[in-house]
Every structure is written in structure tokens, then in C-alpha cells.
N, C-alpha and C positions, 0 to 999 in steps of 0.2 A: 725293243728300242724302249718305250713306253716305260716299262719297268725301272731300265736301269736307268733312266733320268729319273724317276720318281726316287730311287732309290738314292741315288747322286744327293740330290737334294735332299733327302732325308738324313745323311751324312754331314751335309751343309748345317741342317736345322732339322735338329732329332723331334723335336716338338713340334713340327709346324702342320697342324691342324688338317690344314686342304691339301697335305702334302700324303696327310697319312692318311686321310678317307681316301683320295683320289688311288694312293697305291693298294689299300683294301678293296675296289673296285675291281681295278683292273686283275688282279687276280683272280676274285670272284669272275668275270670275264671268261679268264681262260679255265675255271673250274680249277683253281687250288684254294681250295676252300679252307682247306686247314694253313694252308700261309694265311689267310686274310685275315684268319686271328689276330694274329699277333698287333697288327699296326691297329687295324680297329678296337682293340682292348686300351692297346694305348693311348689311341684319339681317347676314348671313352676315360680313360683315367682322369685325362684332364677336362672334356667339357660333357659330366654327368647326363646332361639335359640334351646331349645331341642328338637332335629323331631320326637323323637319318643314318646314324651309324648304328642306335639302337634297333631300327628294321632290317639296315643287311645283317646283323647280328643273328637277328629274329630269323629271317630268311637260310643263312649258313646254317646255325643248330640245325636248323629242319630237315636240308639236307644230307647233313650230315648224320642225322637219324636220331641223334640227340635231343628228343622230344622235351623231356624238361628244362635242358639247360634252355631252349627256344622260350621257354613259359615262364622261366627266371625273367627272362628281357622282353614277355609279354606285358607282362608284370609291372616292370622298370615302365614300361614305356605310355602303359595306365595311368603311373603316378606321376609323371611327366607330367600330361595332358592335364591333368586333375589339377598338377600346382600351377600351371599357364592357367587357367582357367581362375583359377582364386586368385592370380596378380592383375587380370584383367577387368 
């Protein structure tokens, strides 16, 4: 039910960031890690500094055994954190 509602919401507004993140989370909770990548990467394309998405992508890639890709997102997360500190 939750997945179908989220997919329906994205059908109406494909770039709705909260729905993209919620769909990614719901897919992860069901163990559908590869399916979760698409909405999360789409979200990250819109909001490159969205730390919850970056952290979730790190987790997914580690679960998929892709440590190299996970490390790329660890580096991105560290960069985003440094940039935020500079702004504060």
C-alpha cells in the first residue's frame, strides 16, 4: 500500500523530494536496495547536499557489497559537512 501511494504521488509530481526520499526509505525497509537507488539518486540530482539521502545511499551500497561506490558517497558527505561548517 505505502509503495503504491508513493509511486502514485511521484506520478503526479515526479520531482517531489519528500516522496522520492520516502519511496527510497520504504524500498530499503523491504530489502529492495537496488530499486531504492533510482529515487534516491534522482533526489540527490536535485538536492546535492541532502545528507539523509547521502547517508542512505552509503548504507545501500554497503549492503550491496559495493564499497567503492559507498566510499564515493562518504567523501561527498564529508565535503557537504565541510561546506556547511564554512557557511556557519
